[in-house]
C-alpha positions in Angstrom: 0.1 0.2 -0.3 2.7 2.5 0.6 4.7 1.5 -2.5 1.9 2.7 -4.2 1.3 5.7 -2.2 4.8 6.6 -3.0 4.5 5.7 -7.0 1.7 8.2 -7.1 2.6 10.7 -4.7 2.7 13.4 -7.4 -0.8 12.6 -9.4 -2.9 15.4 -6.9 -6.1 16.5 -8.1 -3.9 20.1 -8.5 -2.2 18.4 -11.5 -4.7 16.6 -13.0 -7.1 19.3 -13.1 -4.7 21.6 -14.8 -4.0 18.4 -17.3 -7.7 18.7 -18.1 -7.3 22.5 -18.7 -4.7 22.3 -21.1 -6.8 19.7 -22.8 -9.5 21.6 -22.7 -7.1 24.8 -24.3 -6.2 21.8 -27.1 -10.3 20.7 -28.5 -11.1 24.5 -28.5 -8.0 25.7 -30.5 -9.5 22.2 -32.7 -12.8 23.9 -32.9 -11.9 26.9 -33.8 -9.8 26.4 -36.2 -12.7 24.1 -37.5 -14.4 26.6 -37.3 -12.6 28.8 -39.3 -12.2 25.8 -42.1 -15.9 25.6 -42.3 -16.3 29.2 -42.8 -14.1 29.7 -46.1 -16.3 26.3 -47.2 -19.0 28.5 -47.5 -17.6 31.0 -49.4 -15.5 28.8 -51.6 -17.5 26.0 -52.3 -14.2 24.4 -54.5 -12.6 23.7 -51.5 -15.1 22.3 -49.2 -14.9 19.4 -51.8 -11.4 18.4 -51.9 -9.2 20.6 -49.1 -11.6 21.2 -46.3 -11.9 17.2 -45.8 -8.4 16.8 -45.6 -8.0 19.6 -43.1 -10.0 18.5 -40.4 -8.6 15.0 -41.1 -5.3 16.7 -40.4 -6.5 18.6 -37.4 -8.1 15.6 -35.4 -4.7 13.4 -36.0 -2.6 16.4 -34.5 -5.1 17.3 -31.5 -4.8 13.4 -31.2 -1.4 13.3 -30.8 -1.3 16.9 -29.2 -3.0 15.1 -26.0 -1.0 11.9 -25.7 2.3 14.2 -25.9 0.7 16.3 -23.5 0.3 13.8 -21.2 3.7 12.1 -21.4 5.3 15.2 -21.4 2.9 17.1 -18.2 3.5 13.4 -15.9 7.3 12.8 -17.4 9.1 13.8 -14.2 6.5 11.3 -11.8 7.9 7.8 -10.4 4.8 6.2 -11.9 5.7 7.3 -15.5 8.7 5.1 -15.5 8.4 2.4 -13.1 9.0 -0.8 -14.5 5.8 -3.0 -14.9 7.8 -6.2 -15.1 11.5 -7.0 -17.6 12.1 -9.1 -20.1 15.5 -10.3 -20.8 17.4 -6.8 -20.9 14.3 -4.7 -22.0 12.0 -3.0 -18.7 8.4 -2.5 -19.6 7.4 0.9 -18.0 3.8 3.0 -18.6 6.3 5.6 -20.7 7.2 2.5 -23.6 3.6 1.2 -23.2 1.9 4.6 -24.5 4.6 5.1 -26.8 4.0 1.3 -28.4 0.5 2.4 -29.1 1.7 5.7 -30.7 3.7 4.2 -32.9 0.6 1.5 -34.1 -1.8 4.3 -33.9 0.8 6.9 -35.8 1.4 4.0 -38.0 -2.4 3.4 -38.9 -3.2 7.0 -39.5 -0.6 8.0 -41.9 -1.2 4.5 -44.2 -4.7 5.7 -44.1 -4.1 9.2 -45.2 -1.2 8.6 -47.7 -4.0 5.8 -48.9 -6.5 7.8 -49.0 -4.8 11.5 -50.4 -1.9 10.6 -52.4 -2.5 7.4 -53.7 -5.9 8.1 -54.9 -4.5 11.1 -56.7 -1.5 8.7 -58.2 -4.3 6.2 -59.5 -6.6 9.2 -61.4 -3.8 10.2 -62.6 -2.2 7.2 -64.7 -5.6 6.2 -65.4 -5.5 3.0 -62.9 -7.9 0.7 -62.9 -10.1 1.2 -59.5 -9.9 -2.2 -58.3 -6.7 -2.2 -58.8 -5.9 0.6 -57.1 -8.3 -1.0 -54.1 -5.7 -3.7 -54.2 -2.7 -1.3 -53.9 -3.5 0.5 -51.3 -5.6 -3.0 -49.3 -1.9 -4.3 -49.2 0.2 -1.3 -48.1 -1.8 -1.2 -45.4 -1.6 -4.3 -43.6 2.0 -4.7 -44.5 2.7 -1.5 -42.8 0.4 -2.7 -39.9 1.9 -5.9 -39.1 5.0 -4.4 -39.3 3.9 -1.6 -37.0 2.2 -4.2 -34.3 5.6 -5.9 -34.4 7.8 -3.7 -33.6 6.1 -2.2 -31.0 5.7 -5.8 -29.7 8.9 -6.3 -30.0 9.6 -2.7 -27.9 7.1 -4.1 -25.4 9.2 -7.6 -24.8 6.9 -10.1 -26.5 8.8 -12.5 -28.6 7.3 -13.0 -31.7 9.0 -16.6 -32.4 7.3 -17.7 -29.0 4.1 -15.7 -30.2 4.3 -17.2 -33.2 4.1 -20.8 -31.6 1.2 -20.5 -29.1 -0.7 -19.0 -31.7 0.0 -22.7 -34.6 -0.9 -24.5 -30.6 -3.9 -22.6 -30.9 -4.2 -23.2 -34.3 -4.6 -26.4 -34.2 -6.7 -26.8 -31.3 -9.5 -24.2 -32.8 -8.7 -25.3 -36.2 -12.2 -26.9 -37.0 -14.1 -24.9 -34.7 -12.5 -21.7 -37.3 -12.8 -23.6 -40.4 -15.5 -21.0 -41.8 -13.5 -17.7 -40.3 -10.5 -18.7 -41.8 -12.4 -20.4 -45.2 -13.8 -15.9 -45.6 -9.4 -14.6 -44.4 -7.9 -16.6 -47.2 -10.5 -16.3 -49.8 -10.5 -12.3 -49.3 -6.3 -12.5 -49.8 -6.9 -14.6 -52.4 -9.5 -11.8 -53.9 -7.6 -9.3 -53.2 -4.9 -10.8 -56.1 -7.0 -12.6 -58.5 -9.9 -9.7 -58.3 -12.9 -11.8 -59.1 -14.5 -9.4 -58.2 -13.4 -5.7 -58.2 -14.9 -2.7 -55.7 -17.5 -0.6 -58.1 -18.7 -3.5 -59.8 -22.2 -4.5 -60.1 -22.9 -8.4 -59.5 -25.8 -10.4 -59.2 -26.6 -12.8 -56.1 -28.9 -15.2 -55.9 -31.1 -13.3 -58.2 -30.0 -10.0 -56.3 -28.4 -7.1 -58.5 -26.1 -4.9 -56.1 -22.8 -2.6 -56.9 -19.5 -3.6 -54.9 -18.8 -1.3 -52.0 -15.7 -2.5 -49.9 -13.6 -5.8 -50.1 -12.9 -6.9 -46.4 -10.9 -9.7 -45.6 -13.5 -11.6 -43.9 -16.2 -10.4 -46.0 -17.6 -8.1 -49.4 -19.8 -4.9 -48.6 -22.6 -5.3 -51.3 -24.8 -1.9 -51.4 -28.0 -3.1 -53.7 -31.4 -1.1 -54.0 -34.0 -3.2 -52.7 -32.7 -4.9 -49.7 -29.7 -2.7 -48.5 -26.3 -3.3 -47.9 -25.8 -7.2 -47.9 -22.5 -8.8 -45.6 -21.2 -11.6 -47.7 -18.7 -13.9 -47.0 -15.5 -13.5 -49.0 -15.7 -17.6 -49.3 -19.0 -17.3 -51.4 -17.3 -15.6 -53.9 -15.1 -18.2 -54.5 -17.0 -21.4 -54.7 -19.8 -19.9 -56.6 -20.4 -18.5 -60.1 -21.1 -14.9 -59.9 -22.7 -12.9 -63.0 -20.9 -9.5 -63.4 -23.8 -7.0 -64.7 -21.2 -3.9 -65.0 -19.8 -5.4 -68.3 -22.8 -7.0 -70.0 -25.5 -4.9 -70.9 -27.8 -4.0 -67.8 -31.4 -4.9 -68.3 -35.3 -4.9 -66.9 -36.4 -8.3 -67.2 -40.1 -9.1 -66.6 -41.7 -12.0 -67.1 -45.3 -12.7 -67.9 -47.7 -15.7 -68.2 -51.2 -15.7 -69.5 -53.7 -18.6 -69.6 -53.8 -21.2 -72.6 -56.1 -20.2 -74.9 -55.6 -16.9 -75.2 -54.8 -14.6 -78.5 -50.9 -14.6 -78.4 -51.2 -11.6 -80.7 -53.4 -9.6 -79.1 -51.4 -9.9 -75.4 -48.3 -9.6 -77.8 -49.4 -5.2 -78.8 -50.5 -5.4 -75.1 -47.2 -6.2 -74.0 -46.0 -3.1 -76.9 -48.1 -0.5 -75.1 -47.0 -1.3 -72.2 -43.6 -0.3 -72.8 -44.1 2.3 -74.8 -45.9 3.7 -71.4 -43.1 2.7 -69.8 -40.8 4.2 -72.1 -42.4 7.6 -72.2 -43.1 7.7 -68.6 -39.2 6.3 -67.2 -36.1 7.9 -67.1 -33.0 5.8 -67.8 -34.4 3.5 -70.3 -31.2 3.0 -73.5 -32.8 3.3 -76.8 -30.0 1.1 -77.9 -29.5 -1.7 -77.8 -32.6 -2.8 -78.8 -35.7 -3.6 -76.9 -37.2 -7.0 -76.9 -40.9 -8.7 -76.1 -40.8 -12.5 -76.9 -43.0 -14.9 -76.6 -40.6 -17.5 -74.8 -42.3 -20.8 -74.0 -45.4 -23.3 -73.4 -46.7 -24.8 -70.3 -49.4 -27.0 -69.2 -51.6 -24.2 -68.4 -49.8 -21.0 -69.4 -47.8 -18.9 -71.9 -44.8 -17.6 -71.1 -43.7 -14.1 -72.1 -40.8 -12.1 -71.8 -39.8 -8.1 -71.7 -36.0 -6.7 -71.6 -35.4 -3.0 -71.7 -32.0 -2.2 -72.3 -31.6 -0.1 -68.7 -28.5 2.8 -67.3 -28.4 0.9 -63.9 -29.5 -1.2 -61.4 -31.6 1.2 -59.2 -33.3 2.5 -63.2 -33.8 -1.6 -63.5 -35.5 -1.6 -60.3 -38.1 0.9 -61.0 -38.5 0.0 -65.0 -39.7 -3.5 -64.0 -42.4 -1.8 -61.5 -44.1 0.5 -63.3 -43.6 -2.5 -66.1 -46.0 -5.0 -64.2 -48.2 -2.3 -62.6 -48.7 -0.9 -67.1 -49.4 -5.2 -67.7 -51.5 -5.6 -65.1 -53.9 -2.9 -66.2 -54.1 -3.1 -70.2 -54.2 -7.0 -69.2 -57.4 -6.2 -66.5 -59.5 -4.3 -69.5 -59.0 -6.5 -72.0 -60.2 -9.7 -69.2 -56.7 -11.1 -70.6 -56.7 -13.8 -67.4 -53.2 -15.0 -66.0 -52.9 -19.1 -65.3 -54.8 -19.7 -61.9 -52.6 -22.9 -60.4 -49.3 -23.4 -61.1 -48.1 -26.9 -60.3 -44.9 -28.4 -59.3 -44.0 -29.7 -61.9 -44.7 -26.3 -63.9 -42.3 -24.5 -61.7 -39.4 -27.6 -61.7 -39.8 -26.7 -65.5 
């Protein structure tokens, strides 16, 4: 008990209040500079788009490390800051050393993120580097830098990386069977970064859902869809399944229409053409080329199937056009008394 009291004898209420005052002063300067930047952004809109986010990020970065450095320098003469917590060989681990290791890792994290966001992004745009390739390069640089920073920090605080690797190897054998899916998704993520079966920005189809790839992480991929919102897809799925790429292919709104067998197919064809004309006049985003198609595609036991295909600009427009087409077709068929098949057998579903 006495050792603890001696250790923190300089850690008084006055010191704490003074440290909090200086911290508040740093935060006030942060707020003031951001306010000035916001006023400049209003007067000069071009600055708001390109430079103000970078300035805000830099100010936050400086504020964070200013507070950490203030903490270290303010309490640098206290005994508890440099008291040996434990020793490993010639390394004596102190509270100061732990803070230093933390700063190295966090500093590396912020620097590499700023570098990839504001330097590499402009580099990719200047040299017309593919977006997916640029994302892969940025991710690999990030992981390499962070692994190096963590390894250096562990070494500084006396952690033997060889022993740590052996421990993880033993644990890996024990939990390997329980972590098969996680490990498989992790490896699949690395494969995706190198082989790029899908890339950031591509429009793909997964289980009849169409979405755009927003982010590829080591374990999962984020896909944004128009109706279902954001989907988090395990990376192993992309390696093991066939994925339809809708970016390079034509984006088409597809509507399948079934009418009862015995109806006049020519009349149905004309009604579908009327529905398409109505949608062409009232929906934006429909392309004239490649050509639009209305086809009689199949016979079934009690129905005739027609397919409508309209080229559209993107997958958000696709969902809207398909909805409008169905509304228009339902109205026209109802006016002419043309019925759709009432019962669909299991055999028809399978066919």
